[in-house]
The first five atom37 places (N, CA, C, CB, O) and aatype in JSON, in Angstrom:
{
  "aatype": [12, 2, 1, 3, 6, 10, 6, 7, 11, 0, 5, 0, 10, 11, 7, 5, 0, 11, 5, 19, 0, 0, 8, 10, 12, 2, 16, 14, 0, 10, 8, 3, 6, 7, 19, 0, 3, 6, 19, 0, 7, 6, 16, 5, 6, 0, 0, 7, 10, 9, 1, 1, 11, 19, 7, 5, 0, 9, 6, 3, 19, 7, 1, 0, 9, 11, 11],
  "atom_mask": [
    [1, 1, 1, 1, 1],
    [1, 1, 1, 1, 1],
    [1, 1, 1, 1, 1],
    [1, 1, 1, 1, 1],
    [1, 1, 1, 1, 1],
    [1, 1, 1, 1, 1],
    [1, 1, 1, 1, 1],
    [1, 1, 1, 0, 1],
    [1, 1, 1, 1, 1],
    [1, 1, 1, 1, 1],
    [1, 1, 1, 1, 1],
    [1, 1, 1, 1, 1],
    [1, 1, 1, 1, 1],
    [1, 1, 1, 1, 1],
    [1, 1, 1, 0, 1],
    [1, 1, 1, 1, 1],
    [1, 1, 1, 1, 1],
    [1, 1, 1, 1, 1],
    [1, 1, 1, 1, 1],
    [1, 1, 1, 1, 1],
    [1, 1, 1, 1, 1],
    [1, 1, 1, 1, 1],
    [1, 1, 1, 1, 1],
    [1, 1, 1, 1, 1],
    [1, 1, 1, 1, 1],
    [1, 1, 1, 1, 1],
    [1, 1, 1, 1, 1],
    [1, 1, 1, 1, 1],
    [1, 1, 1, 1, 1],
    [1, 1, 1, 1, 1],
    [1, 1, 1, 1, 1],
    [1, 1, 1, 1, 1],
    [1, 1, 1, 1, 1],
    [1, 1, 1, 0, 1],
    [1, 1, 1, 1, 1],
    [1, 1, 1, 1, 1],
    [1, 1, 1, 1, 1],
    [1, 1, 1, 1, 1],
    [1, 1, 1, 1, 1],
    [1, 1, 1, 1, 1],
    [1, 1, 1, 0, 1],
    [1, 1, 1, 1, 1],
    [1, 1, 1, 1, 1],
    [1, 1, 1, 1, 1],
    [1, 1, 1, 1, 1],
    [1, 1, 1, 1, 1],
    [1, 1, 1, 1, 1],
    [1, 1, 1, 0, 1],
    [1, 1, 1, 1, 1],
    [1, 1, 1, 1, 1],
    [1, 1, 1, 1, 1],
    [1, 1, 1, 1, 1],
    [1, 1, 1, 1, 1],
    [1, 1, 1, 1, 1],
    [1, 1, 1, 0, 1],
    [1, 1, 1, 1, 1],
    [1, 1, 1, 1, 1],
    [1, 1, 1, 1, 1],
    [1, 1, 1, 1, 1],
    [1, 1, 1, 1, 1],
    [1, 1, 1, 1, 1],
    [1, 1, 1, 0, 1],
    [1, 1, 1, 1, 1],
    [1, 1, 1, 1, 1],
    [1, 1, 1, 1, 1],
    [1, 1, 1, 1, 1],
    [1, 1, 1, 1, 1]
  ],
  "atom_positions": [
    [[12.75, 4.05, 6.83], [12.08, 3.01, 7.58], [12.64, 3.03, 9.0], [12.26, 1.61, 6.9], [13.85, 3.01, 9.2]],
    [[11.74, 3.06, 9.98], [12.21, 3.09, 11.36], [12.12, 1.69, 11.98], [11.38, 4.1, 12.19], [11.71, 0.73, 11.34]],
    [[12.51, 1.63, 13.24], [12.61, 0.34, 13.92], [11.25, -0.37, 14.03], [13.2, 0.53, 15.32], [11.16, -1.59, 13.85]],
    [[10.2, 0.39, 14.33], [8.87, -0.22, 14.43], [8.42, -0.81, 13.1], [7.85, 0.81, 14.9], [7.84, -1.9, 13.06]],
    [[8.68, -0.11, 12.03], [8.31, -0.63, 10.71], [9.05, -1.93, 10.41], [8.6, 0.42, 9.61], [8.45, -2.9, 9.94]],
    [[10.34, -1.94, 10.69], [11.17, -3.11, 10.42], [10.75, -4.31, 11.29], [12.65, -2.78, 10.65], [10.58, -5.42, 10.79]],
    [[10.58, -4.06, 12.59], [10.18, -5.14, 13.49], [8.77, -5.64, 13.16], [10.24, -4.67, 14.96], [8.49, -6.84, 13.27]],
    [[7.9, -4.73, 12.75], [6.54, -5.12, 12.37], [6.55, -6.03, 11.15], [0.0, 0.0, 0.0], [5.84, -7.04, 11.11]],
    [[7.34, -5.66, 10.16], [7.45, -6.51, 8.96], [7.96, -7.89, 9.32], [8.38, -5.86, 7.91], [7.46, -8.9, 8.82]],
    [[8.97, -7.94, 10.2], [9.55, -9.22, 10.6], [8.51, -10.08, 11.33], [10.79, -9.01, 11.49], [8.41, -11.28, 11.09]],
    [[7.74, -9.45, 12.22], [6.73, -10.21, 12.96], [5.62, -10.7, 12.03], [6.14, -9.35, 14.09], [5.13, -11.82, 12.19]],
    [[5.22, -9.88, 11.07], [4.19, -10.29, 10.11], [4.69, -11.48, 9.28], [3.81, -9.11, 9.19], [3.93, -12.42, 9.02]],
    [[5.94, -11.43, 8.86], [6.5, -12.55, 8.09], [6.57, -13.82, 8.94], [7.9, -12.2, 7.57], [6.3, -14.92, 8.46]],
    [[6.93, -13.66, 10.21], [6.97, -14.8, 11.12], [5.57, -15.41, 11.24], [7.49, -14.38, 12.52], [5.42, -16.64, 11.26]],
    [[4.56, -14.57, 11.32], [3.19, -15.06, 11.4], [2.78, -15.81, 10.15], [0.0, 0.0, 0.0], [2.12, -16.85, 10.22]],
    [[3.17, -15.29, 9.0], [2.85, -15.98, 7.75], [3.55, -17.33, 7.68], [3.26, -15.12, 6.55], [2.96, -18.31, 7.21]],
    [[4.79, -17.39, 8.15], [5.52, -18.66, 8.15], [4.84, -19.67, 9.08], [6.99, -18.44, 8.59], [4.75, -20.85, 8.75]],
    [[4.37, -19.2, 10.22], [3.66, -20.1, 11.14], [2.38, -20.64, 10.5], [3.33, -19.38, 12.46], [2.03, -21.8, 10.69]],
    [[1.71, -19.8, 9.75], [0.48, -20.23, 9.09], [0.76, -21.32, 8.06], [-0.22, -19.05, 8.43], [0.02, -22.29, 7.95]],
    [[1.83, -21.15, 7.3], [2.21, -22.15, 6.3], [2.59, -23.46, 7.0], [3.39, -21.64, 5.42], [2.17, -24.54, 6.58]],
    [[3.38, -23.35, 8.07], [3.78, -24.55, 8.8], [2.56, -25.25, 9.4], [4.78, -24.2, 9.91], [2.47, -26.48, 9.4]],
    [[1.63, -24.47, 9.9], [0.41, -25.04, 10.49], [-0.41, -25.78, 9.43], [-0.44, -23.94, 11.14], [-0.99, -26.83, 9.7]],
    [[-0.45, -25.21, 8.24], [-1.18, -25.86, 7.15], [-0.53, -27.2, 6.79], [-1.24, -24.94, 5.9], [-1.22, -28.19, 6.57]],
    [[0.8, -27.21, 6.74], [1.52, -28.44, 6.39], [1.39, -29.51, 7.47], [2.99, -28.14, 6.13], [1.32, -30.7, 7.18]],
    [[1.36, -29.07, 8.74], [1.29, -30.01, 9.85], [-0.14, -30.24, 10.35], [2.15, -29.52, 10.99], [-0.37, -31.03, 11.27]],
    [[-1.09, -29.52, 9.74], [-2.5, -29.64, 10.14], [-2.67, -29.33, 11.64], [-3.04, -31.06, 9.82], [-3.22, -30.13, 12.4]],
    [[-2.18, -28.14, 12.03], [-2.22, -27.7, 13.42], [-2.98, -26.38, 13.51], [-0.79, -27.56, 14.0], [-2.39, -25.32, 13.32]],
    [[-4.28, -26.43, 13.81], [-5.08, -25.2, 13.87], [-4.58, -24.19, 14.9], [-6.52, -25.54, 14.17], [-4.65, -22.98, 14.67]],
    [[-4.09, -24.66, 16.04], [-3.63, -23.73, 17.08], [-2.43, -22.91, 16.58], [-3.24, -24.5, 18.35], [-2.34, -21.71, 16.86]],
    [[-1.53, -23.55, 15.86], [-0.37, -22.84, 15.31], [-0.82, -21.84, 14.25], [0.66, -23.84, 14.72], [-0.25, -20.75, 14.14]],
    [[-1.82, -22.21, 13.48], [-2.35, -21.3, 12.46], [-2.91, -20.04, 13.12], [-3.44, -22.0, 11.63], [-2.66, -18.93, 12.67]],
    [[-3.68, -20.23, 14.19], [-4.25, -19.09, 14.9], [-3.16, -18.19, 15.48], [-5.19, -19.57, 16.01], [-3.27, -16.97, 15.46]],
    [[-2.12, -18.81, 16.0], [-0.99, -18.05, 16.55], [-0.31, -17.25, 15.43], [0.02, -18.99, 17.23], [0.09, -16.11, 15.63]],
    [[-0.2, -17.86, 14.27], [0.4, -17.18, 13.12], [-0.43, -15.99, 12.67], [0.0, 0.0, 0.0], [0.12, -14.94, 12.34]],
    [[-1.74, -16.15, 12.67], [-2.63, -15.04, 12.3], [-2.45, -13.89, 13.29], [-4.12, -15.5, 12.26], [-2.36, -12.73, 12.9]],
    [[-2.4, -14.23, 14.58], [-2.23, -13.2, 15.61], [-0.89, -12.47, 15.44], [-2.32, -13.82, 17.01], [-0.83, -11.25, 15.55]],
    [[0.17, -13.22, 15.16], [1.48, -12.61, 14.95], [1.46, -11.7, 13.73], [2.56, -13.69, 14.78], [2.03, -10.6, 13.75]],
    [[0.82, -12.15, 12.67], [0.76, -11.35, 11.45], [0.02, -10.03, 11.7], [0.08, -12.14, 10.31], [0.48, -8.97, 11.28]],
    [[-1.11, -10.1, 12.36], [-1.89, -8.9, 12.65], [-1.11, -7.95, 13.56], [-3.24, -9.27, 13.3], [-1.09, -6.74, 13.34]],
    [[-0.47, -8.5, 14.57], [0.33, -7.67, 15.48], [1.48, -6.99, 14.74], [0.88, -8.52, 16.65], [1.78, -5.82, 14.97]],
    [[2.11, -7.73, 13.85], [3.2, -7.15, 13.06], [2.73, -6.05, 12.13], [0.0, 0.0, 0.0], [3.39, -5.02, 12.0]],
    [[1.59, -6.26, 11.49], [1.05, -5.24, 10.59], [0.67, -3.98, 11.37], [-0.17, -5.79, 9.83], [0.84, -2.87, 10.89]],
    [[0.15, -4.18, 12.58], [-0.21, -3.05, 13.43], [1.03, -2.26, 13.84], [-0.97, -3.53, 14.67], [1.03, -1.03, 13.79]],
    [[2.07, -2.97, 14.24], [3.32, -2.31, 14.64], [3.93, -1.57, 13.45], [4.32, -3.34, 15.21], [4.44, -0.46, 13.6]],
    [[3.87, -2.18, 12.29], [4.41, -1.54, 11.09], [3.64, -0.26, 10.77], [4.35, -2.51, 9.89], [4.24, 0.76, 10.42]],
    [[2.32, -0.3, 10.9], [1.49, 0.88, 10.64], [1.8, 1.98, 11.64], [0.0, 0.51, 10.69], [1.85, 3.16, 11.28]],
    [[1.99, 1.62, 12.9], [2.33, 2.61, 13.93], [3.68, 3.26, 13.6], [2.38, 1.96, 15.33], [3.84, 4.47, 13.78]],
    [[4.62, 2.47, 13.14], [5.92, 3.02, 12.76], [5.82, 3.96, 11.57], [0.0, 0.0, 0.0], [6.5, 4.99, 11.52]],
    [[4.97, 3.61, 10.61], [4.77, 4.47, 9.45], [4.16, 5.81, 9.87], [3.86, 3.78, 8.41], [4.58, 6.86, 9.4]],
    [[3.18, 5.75, 10.76], [2.55, 6.98, 11.25], [3.58, 7.84, 11.98], [1.36, 6.66, 12.19], [3.64, 9.05, 11.77]],
    [[4.38, 7.21, 12.83], [5.41, 7.95, 13.56], [6.38, 8.62, 12.59], [6.17, 7.01, 14.52], [6.76, 9.77, 12.8]],
    [[6.77, 7.91, 11.55], [7.71, 8.48, 10.58], [7.08, 9.65, 9.83], [8.17, 7.41, 9.58], [7.73, 10.68, 9.63]],
    [[5.83, 9.51, 9.41], [5.15, 10.57, 8.67], [4.95, 11.81, 9.54], [3.8, 10.07, 8.16], [5.11, 12.93, 9.05]],
    [[4.6, 11.62, 10.82], [4.45, 12.76, 11.72], [5.79, 13.46, 11.9], [3.89, 12.3, 13.1], [5.85, 14.69, 11.89]],
    [[6.84, 12.7, 12.06], [8.17, 13.28, 12.19], [8.57, 14.09, 10.96], [0.0, 0.0, 0.0], [9.15, 15.17, 11.08]],
    [[8.25, 13.56, 9.79], [8.56, 14.28, 8.56], [7.76, 15.57, 8.46], [8.29, 13.39, 7.35], [8.28, 16.59, 8.03]],
    [[6.5, 15.52, 8.87], [5.65, 16.71, 8.82], [6.18, 17.78, 9.76], [4.19, 16.36, 9.18], [6.19, 18.96, 9.42]],
    [[6.62, 17.37, 10.94], [7.19, 18.33, 11.91], [8.46, 18.96, 11.35], [7.48, 17.64, 13.26], [8.68, 20.17, 11.49]],
    [[9.29, 18.15, 10.72], [10.5, 18.69, 10.11], [10.17, 19.67, 8.99], [11.37, 17.55, 9.56], [10.83, 20.71, 8.86]],
    [[9.16, 19.36, 8.19], [8.75, 20.26, 7.11], [8.26, 21.59, 7.66], [7.66, 19.6, 6.26], [8.58, 22.64, 7.11]],
    [[7.49, 21.54, 8.74], [7.0, 22.77, 9.36], [8.17, 23.58, 9.9], [6.0, 22.45, 10.49], [8.22, 24.8, 9.74]],
    [[9.12, 22.9, 10.53], [10.3, 23.59, 11.04], [11.09, 24.26, 9.95], [0.0, 0.0, 0.0], [11.57, 25.38, 10.12]],
    [[11.25, 23.59, 8.82], [11.97, 24.19, 7.69], [11.23, 25.39, 7.12], [12.19, 23.16, 6.59], [11.84, 26.39, 6.75]],
    [[9.9, 25.28, 7.06], [9.09, 26.38, 6.53], [9.17, 27.6, 7.44], [7.63, 25.94, 6.36], [9.17, 28.73, 6.96]],
    [[9.24, 27.37, 8.73], [9.33, 28.49, 9.69], [10.67, 29.19, 9.57], [9.12, 27.99, 11.13], [10.74, 30.41, 9.72]],
    [[11.73, 28.44, 9.32], [13.07, 29.03, 9.21], [13.23, 29.92, 7.99], [14.1, 27.94, 9.17], [14.11, 30.78, 7.98]],
    [[12.41, 29.73, 6.97], [12.55, 30.5, 5.72], [12.12, 31.92, 5.9], [11.74, 29.88, 4.61], [12.17, 32.71, 4.95]]
  ]
}
């Protein structure tokens, strides 16, 4: 797991927490902010996953070339 994946998960969780708090306090603006944070976090996490997979593929190609 790389830094983007970790930070993305944290931001998504923060967004979910804001949504729960907004529901309890009946604050639609906070709910919308939570949704935005969750989506941004999921996007960052996905970008980190892609970066990790590309890095692994490059390493695999490098190992195959060395053989």
